[in-house]
Every structure is written in C-alpha cells, then in structure tokens.
C-alpha positions in Angstrom: 95.8 -100.6 -82.8 95.2 -102.9 -80.0 93.4 -101.3 -76.7 93.1 -102.4 -73.0 89.6 -102.7 -71.5 89.8 -102.5 -68.0 87.0 -103.0 -65.2 88.5 -101.3 -62.3 87.7 -101.7 -58.5 89.2 -105.3 -58.1 92.2 -105.5 -55.5 95.1 -107.4 -56.9 95.7 -110.6 -54.9 98.0 -113.5 -55.1 101.7 -114.5 -56.3 103.3 -113.7 -59.7 106.8 -114.3 -60.9 108.5 -111.0 -62.4 110.3 -111.5 -65.4 114.0 -110.6 -66.6 114.8 -107.1 -67.1 114.5 -105.5 -70.4 117.0 -102.8 -69.4 119.6 -105.0 -68.8 118.8 -107.5 -71.4 119.0 -104.9 -74.2 122.8 -103.9 -73.7 123.7 -107.8 -72.8 122.6 -108.7 -76.1 124.1 -105.8 -78.2 127.4 -106.7 -76.2 127.5 -110.3 -78.3 128.8 -107.8 -81.2 132.1 -107.9 -79.4 132.6 -111.7 -80.2 132.3 -114.3 -82.6 131.7 -116.7 -80.0 128.2 -118.0 -79.2 126.2 -116.7 -76.2 123.4 -118.0 -74.2 121.4 -115.2 -72.6 118.8 -116.6 -70.2 115.7 -114.9 -68.7 114.9 -112.7 -71.5 111.5 -111.1 -71.6 109.5 -111.4 -74.6 109.0 -107.7 -75.4 108.6 -105.5 -78.3 112.1 -104.0 -77.8 113.7 -107.2 -77.4 112.5 -108.4 -80.6 113.5 -105.1 -82.2 117.0 -105.9 -80.8 117.0 -109.3 -82.4 116.1 -107.6 -85.9 119.1 -105.1 -85.3 121.4 -107.9 -84.5 120.3 -109.9 -87.3 120.6 -106.9 -90.0 124.2 -106.6 -88.6 125.1 -110.4 -89.2 124.1 -112.5 -86.3 121.9 -115.3 -86.1 119.3 -115.4 -83.3 117.7 -118.6 -81.8 115.0 -117.9 -79.2 113.0 -120.8 -77.2 110.9 -119.4 -74.4 112.9 -117.0 -72.2 116.6 -118.4 -73.5 118.1 -116.6 -76.6 121.4 -117.8 -78.1 123.2 -115.5 -80.4 125.7 -117.1 -83.1 128.1 -115.4 -85.8 127.4 -116.0 -89.4 130.3 -114.2 -91.0 131.7 -110.5 -90.8 129.5 -108.1 -89.3 128.1 -105.0 -90.9 128.9 -101.6 -89.2 126.2 -99.6 -90.5 123.0 -99.7 -88.3 119.9 -99.6 -90.4 117.4 -96.6 -89.6 114.4 -98.3 -90.0 115.4 -100.4 -87.0 117.2 -97.8 -85.0 114.3 -95.1 -85.1 112.1 -97.6 -83.0 114.5 -97.7 -80.1 116.8 -95.4 -78.4 119.0 -98.4 -77.3 120.1 -99.0 -80.6 122.8 -96.7 -80.2 124.6 -99.2 -77.9 125.9 -100.8 -81.2 128.3 -97.9 -81.6 130.6 -98.8 -78.9 131.3 -102.6 -79.9 131.2 -101.9 -83.7 133.8 -99.0 -83.3 136.0 -100.9 -81.1 136.2 -104.0 -83.0 136.3 -102.6 -86.5 137.4 -98.9 -86.4 134.4 -97.6 -87.8 130.6 -97.6 -87.3 127.5 -95.8 -88.9 124.5 -95.2 -86.5 121.4 -93.0 -87.2 120.3 -90.6 -84.3 117.9 -92.7 -82.3 114.4 -92.9 -81.8 112.0 -94.1 -78.8 109.6 -92.6 -76.5 108.3 -89.1 -76.6 109.9 -88.2 -73.5 112.4 -85.4 -74.2 115.2 -84.9 -76.4 117.9 -87.4 -74.6 120.7 -86.4 -76.5 123.8 -88.7 -77.4 126.3 -86.0 -76.7 127.5 -87.7 -73.8 128.5 -90.8 -75.6 130.1 -88.9 -78.3 132.2 -87.2 -76.0 133.3 -90.6 -74.4 134.1 -91.9 -77.6 136.3 -88.9 -78.4 138.1 -89.1 -75.4 139.0 -92.8 -76.5 140.2 -91.2 -79.5 137.4 -91.6 -82.1 136.6 -89.0 -84.5 133.1 -88.2 -85.7 130.7 -86.4 -88.2 127.3 -86.4 -89.0 126.1 -87.6 -92.7 122.7 -87.4 -93.9 121.1 -88.1 -90.3 123.9 -90.4 -89.3 126.7 -90.4 -86.9 130.0 -91.9 -88.6 132.6 -92.6 -86.1 136.3 -94.0 -87.0 139.4 -94.6 -84.8 142.1 -96.8 -85.9 142.3 -98.3 -82.3 140.5 -96.9 -79.4 143.3 -96.1 -76.2 142.0 -96.4 -73.1 142.1 -93.3 -70.4 140.4 -91.9 -67.9 136.9 -90.5 -69.0 134.5 -88.5 -66.7 130.7 -88.4 -67.7 129.2 -85.0 -67.5 126.0 -86.8 -66.2 125.9 -90.5 -65.0 124.3 -91.5 -68.2 123.1 -94.9 -68.3 123.5 -95.5 -71.9 126.9 -93.7 -72.2 128.2 -95.7 -69.3 127.0 -99.2 -71.1 128.6 -97.9 -74.7 132.0 -96.8 -73.3 132.2 -100.1 -71.1 131.8 -102.2 -74.1 134.2 -100.0 -76.2 136.9 -100.2 -73.7 136.7 -104.1 -73.4 138.7 -103.9 -76.9 140.5 -100.5 -76.3 144.4 -100.8 -75.8 145.2 -100.0 -72.1 143.3 -99.0 -69.2 139.8 -97.3 -69.4 138.5 -95.6 -66.1 134.8 -94.2 -66.4 134.1 -91.7 -63.6 130.9 -90.5 -62.5 129.3 -93.4 -64.2 125.9 -94.7 -63.8 125.2 -97.0 -61.0 122.2 -98.6 -62.0 122.0 -102.8 -61.3 121.7 -103.1 -65.0 125.1 -101.7 -65.3 126.4 -104.2 -63.0 124.8 -107.1 -65.1 126.5 -105.8 -68.1 129.7 -106.0 -66.2 129.2 -109.3 -65.3 128.2 -110.5 -68.7 131.4 -108.7 -70.1 133.6 -110.5 -67.9 132.2 -113.9 -68.7 133.1 -113.0 -72.1 136.5 -112.8 -71.2 136.7 -108.8 -70.2 138.2 -107.6 -67.2 135.6 -105.1 -65.7 135.6 -103.8 -62.2 133.5 -101.6 -60.6 130.5 -101.7 -62.5 127.3 -100.6 -60.8 129.6 -98.1 -58.7 130.5 -94.6 -59.8 133.9 -95.6 -61.2 134.3 -98.5 -63.6 137.7 -99.6 -64.6 138.2 -101.7 -67.8 141.4 -103.3 -69.0 141.3 -103.6 -72.4 142.4 -106.7 -74.6 142.5 -107.9 -78.3 139.8 -110.5 -78.4 136.8 -111.7 -76.1 136.5 -115.6 -76.6 134.7 -116.2 -73.2 135.4 -119.7 -71.3 134.0 -123.4 -71.5 130.5 -123.1 -69.5 131.6 -119.8 -68.2 129.1 -120.0 -65.2 130.8 -122.7 -63.1 129.0 -125.9 -62.5 126.3 -124.9 -65.2 125.3 -126.1 -68.6 123.1 -124.1 -70.9 119.6 -124.2 -69.9 117.7 -125.1 -73.1 118.7 -128.3 -74.9 116.4 -127.2 -77.6 118.8 -124.6 -78.6 121.4 -127.0 -79.4 124.9 -128.4 -78.2 126.7 -126.9 -75.2 128.8 -123.9 -75.9 132.3 -125.0 -76.7 133.4 -121.3 -75.8 131.6 -118.2 -75.3 129.3 -117.2 -72.3 126.1 -118.1 -70.6 124.4 -115.6 -68.6 121.1 -115.2 -66.8 119.5 -111.6 -66.6 118.5 -109.9 -63.5 114.9 -109.6 -62.6 113.0 -106.5 -63.9 113.0 -103.9 -61.1 110.5 -101.4 -63.0 108.1 -104.2 -63.7 108.4 -105.0 -59.9 107.8 -101.8 -58.8 105.0 -101.0 -61.3 103.2 -104.2 -59.9 103.7 -103.3 -56.4 102.2 -99.9 -57.3 99.1 -101.3 -58.8 98.5 -103.5 -55.8 98.8 -100.5 -53.3 96.5 -98.5 -55.6 93.8 -101.2 -55.8 94.3 -102.1 -51.9 95.4 -105.4 -52.9 98.1 -108.2 -51.4 100.4 -109.8 -53.7 103.8 -111.7 -53.7 106.4 -110.9 -56.4 108.4 -114.2 -56.6 112.1 -113.8 -58.1 112.0 -110.1 -57.1 115.1 -108.3 -55.7 114.3 -106.0 -53.0 117.9 -104.4 -53.1 117.2 -102.8 -56.4 114.1 -101.0 -55.2 115.2 -99.8 -51.7 113.7 -96.1 -52.4 110.7 -97.3 -54.1 109.9 -99.6 -50.9 110.7 -96.8 -48.7 108.1 -94.5 -50.5 105.4 -97.3 -50.5 106.0 -98.0 -46.7 105.7 -94.5 -45.9 102.5 -94.4 -48.0 101.0 -96.9 -45.7 101.9 -100.1 -47.5 103.1 -103.3 -45.4 106.0 -104.5 -47.2 108.1 -107.7 -46.4 111.0 -108.7 -48.7 113.4 -111.9 -48.4 115.5 -113.7 -50.9 113.8 -113.8 -54.0 110.3 -112.2 -53.0 108.6 -109.1 -52.0 105.4 -109.1 -50.4 102.9 -105.8 -50.2 99.5 -105.3 -49.0 97.8 -102.2 -48.4 94.2 -102.3 -46.6 93.6 -98.5 -46.7 93.7 -95.4 -48.7 97.3 -94.5 -49.3 99.1 -91.4 -47.8 100.4 -88.7 -49.8 104.1 -89.1 -50.3 106.3 -86.7 -52.5 109.2 -88.2 -54.6 111.9 -86.6 -56.7 113.4 -89.0 -59.6 117.1 -89.3 -59.6 119.9 -91.8 -60.8 120.2 -95.1 -59.1 120.0 -95.3 -56.1 117.4 -92.6 -55.9 113.6 -93.2 -56.9 114.0 -94.3 -60.7 112.2 -91.9 -63.2 110.8 -95.2 -65.1 108.5 -95.4 -61.8 107.4 -91.7 -61.7 104.4 -92.0 -63.9 102.8 -95.1 -61.8 103.6 -93.4 -58.7 101.7 -90.1 -59.9 98.6 -92.5 -60.5 98.8 -93.9 -56.9 99.3 -90.6 -55.4 96.0 -89.4 -57.4 94.4 -91.7 -54.8 96.2 -90.6 -51.6 95.0 -88.6 -48.5 96.4 -85.5 -49.2 98.7 -83.7 -51.5 102.4 -84.1 -52.6 104.9 -82.7 -55.2 106.5 -85.1 -57.8 109.6 -83.7 -59.3 111.2 -85.1 -62.4 114.7 -84.3 -62.7 115.8 -87.0 -65.0 114.1 -86.4 -68.6 111.9 -83.2 -69.6 108.7 -83.8 -70.9 107.6 -86.9 -68.8 104.3 -85.7 -67.5 102.4 -86.5 -70.7 100.4 -89.2 -68.9 99.1 -86.4 -66.4 96.5 -85.1 -68.6 95.0 -88.4 -69.3 95.1 -88.8 -65.3 92.9 -85.7 -65.2 90.5 -87.3 -67.6 89.7 -89.8 -65.2 89.1 -87.4 -62.2 92.8 -86.7 -61.0 93.7 -83.5 -59.6 97.4 -82.8 -61.0 98.7 -79.4 -62.0 102.2 -79.2 -63.7 104.6 -76.4 -63.5 107.8 -77.2 -65.2 109.3 -80.2 -63.9 107.0 -80.5 -61.0 103.5 -82.1 -60.5 101.1 -81.2 -57.8 99.1 -83.9 -57.1 95.9 -83.6 -54.6 94.6 -86.9 -53.6 90.9 -88.0 -54.5 89.0 -90.7 -52.8 88.3 -92.5 -56.1 89.2 -92.1 -60.0 86.6 -92.9 -62.7 87.0 -94.8 -66.0 87.5 -93.2 -69.0 88.9 -93.5 -72.7 92.5 -92.6 -72.4 95.5 -93.1 -74.8 99.2 -94.1 -73.7 102.3 -91.8 -75.0 105.0 -93.8 -73.9 106.0 -97.2 -71.9 105.7 -95.9 -68.5 102.9 -93.3 -68.9 101.2 -96.2 -70.3 101.5 -98.3 -67.4 100.7 -95.5 -65.2 97.1 -95.5 -66.9 97.1 -99.2 -66.2 97.5 -98.5 -62.6 94.9 -96.0 -62.4 92.0 -97.9 -64.3 92.8 -100.9 -62.2 91.8 -98.9 -59.0 89.3 -96.7 -61.0 85.6 -97.1 -60.9 84.0 -98.3 -64.0 85.5 -99.0 -67.1 88.7 -97.7 -68.7 89.5 -98.1 -72.5 93.1 -97.7 -73.1 94.5 -96.9 -76.6 97.9 -97.4 -78.1 98.9 -100.1 -75.7 101.8 -100.8 -78.2 104.0 -98.2 -76.0 103.1 -100.6 -73.1 104.4 -103.7 -74.8 107.7 -102.4 -75.3 108.4 -102.5 -71.6 106.0 -105.2 -70.1 105.6 -108.8 -71.3 101.8 -109.7 -71.7 100.7 -107.3 -68.7 97.4 -108.0 -69.1 97.7 -111.9 -68.8 99.8 -111.4 -65.7 97.4 -108.8 -64.3 94.5 -111.4 -64.8 96.5 -114.2 -62.6 96.5 -111.5 -59.9 92.4 -111.1 -60.4 92.5 -107.8 -62.5 89.6 -107.6 -64.9 91.7 -106.6 -68.2 91.6 -107.8 -71.6 93.1 -106.8 -74.9 91.2 -105.9 -77.8 92.6 -105.9 -81.3 91.4 -103.5 -84.1 
C-alpha cells in the first residue's frame, strides 16, 4: 500500500487550479445510461472513484474514451441491467445506476453498495422514491431487484434531503410518464450540475439545486447538435464532433477547494485557488473568516491568508447550504491548532470521527461524545505514524501533518486517492514537503 511521508511546518504559498468535482462527475457519467447518443464530459478529475465508474459503465455496455480531463461515453449495443458486485462494493455511488436502468428497461439488479466506513448510509430513501413512481422491489442474494413496466410521474417527498436519492429519482423521472415533483430535495451544487446535464440530453428538469425539483418525463433522450451553444467538443483526439448527444463541463470541486483553503490556514499560508467557486463555499468561507483568515473572492478565484494562530470556531454539519460533512474532518484538524476550545457536531453521518484517534496520536486534544467532538486547541501538533480510514478523514490527516512539527508517515492513502487527484503533487506546487512511497 502507498504511504505519504510529510515533513510539516511549511506554510502553503502560491496559486493552484481547482479540479472538477468528483461528486458532480459521478452522477453525470452514470446519467449517460439514459441515452445511446454520444456524450462528452469535460473537467473530469482523474480519481480512483472516477476510474471505478468507467469500469462500471463498461461492464454495463458503454465504451469510454478518456483524454486528459475530457471523457466521451459511447454506446456499443444493448445495455446490461445487472451491476456487478465486484465493482459496486468499491463505491457507494454505483447505486445511481438503478434510476437510469430501471426507467429505461423496466428492470434493474443492483448489489447493496459499499464505500467508506462512515456509517450505514442505507438506500431506503432511494427505494421509497422508486416505489412512489410505481416500481416493486425484492432482495435476492444480497442484491436489490426492481421492476416497473413504466415508471409514472408523481409527487415524491423525501424523508431526508438525500443527495443520492435526489439524483437517482431525477434521472429515473426523465423517462417516466408524466410529471414528477421531488419535494425536500437535496440542494447541493452537484444536483444543479446534474440537472444542467440532463437538460442538455433533452430532458425537462426545473428547480435542480432547490428544495423542489420538477421533471417532465419523456420517451427518449437524444440531446442536440452541439448542446452547449457556440461550443465544439474540447478534445479533437476524442474523435469527430458529436452529431447528437451532450457536451458538458463539470463544476469545480468545492470539497477540494475547501480542503486546500483549510490546509493553507492550518499552515499559516497564503494561497490563491483558481477556478474555484466561492458561492458554493459560503458556510466554509464564513467559518474561515471567523477563525481569523483573510478571504477575498472574485469570479473564478478565492484568495486566503492567515498569518497567526487560528481562533476556535465550532461548526455543525448540515445539508447544503450548511457546513459540508465532507469538510468536517479537515476542519477538526484546523481546530486542533486553534486558540481556545470548540465543539464540532456531525449531524449528517454517524461514525464519522474515525480520524479523531489518529489526530490524538499527533498530540491533539479531542474528546468524543456521541455525534459531538470537543476540540481543545494546542499550539502545535507533532508528526507521527497515522492511518487514513476514509477519504475525508485521510485529507484531515494530511492537513494536520502539513502543519505539524516533524515527520508524519500516513498509511492507506488509497482512501485519499478516491477523492483527491494527485494530492501530493498539487501540494508540492504550494511548497509542501510531501512524497508518495510505494510499498
């Protein structure tokens, strides 16, 4: 397994471009199952979860062409309707194939998904939504099998604003008959980006990114010639221009942006994120400013600097537009270095404090009680051997190691590779001393 060796104590300085959003790219790639037309997706990050999605799509009958950050998804014939367990167990987002395949073919078989060890994260909200649209389901040897002669649009109110369930139902509703209204929908920017892509495929989606999403179902999705006005496909190496289909550029990754900003604050650095969207990070930027950071944002950039020890600022994770659960762990690392004591409350996922014990190994003062962490800031942390347990917890340990005194050896960085593209290379561009060791 690969490890990171990090020599801490160097402020991050300089400028770096933010990559495309993994959490937006995954459902958009899976949405190509709704059509046989070619689709080009630009600004796709080169991540382990993205490559897993490529394998998943190929196992179902699609062909993938990949050049840099541009991906073309092409049809090869009739699609399979059974997702293989060997792929689904690696990534929870695989369950999103259920919506497109069920709506298009009337049947789908999907294993119960895997992913990070950060709680149960059941798919019951997905299943309740599909039932509301007329599907039936049963379990069979660890798989969920769903059937529906034709999904029928209706009003569906989600018990919780689940991102995955909102995405799954949006995709399914595109081929359902009639009008579907998804109430209490997730409002994340990634939902809005999926809605934009579906509309470029020829769907009729309104309200994506708000609490109420309306989808007018149709028979086929074929996209349109050059579906972004005035724009041709970006990579000539991928072949001829699309006769029909969709061309779409993925939004910047707000979680990568937030992680880099928090790392800069933790190291007392000064960075510019190019291509970042401040509107997607309002809760995080407000917290960083409250902690003493100087933040300046404009069209396509965010600047941050922090010359002194941060102030303790408690946070509570909430669905968007609240403080994102995916940045709770990096924020804890920052607060371990703060002046004062604060509470960090995790309300989205249970069991998402696995990184806390590793931070304590580095000298942090963290006490857990249920879904709340009490963090007492220390003047410094010390390098130590630590281990990543999930994507964001691993990122938190990188943040802590960058700020710590001495050397940190971070093991199991394959978790980090699922969500951050070549993180060690990007951090070195900002002056960090970090290298990957292959073992």
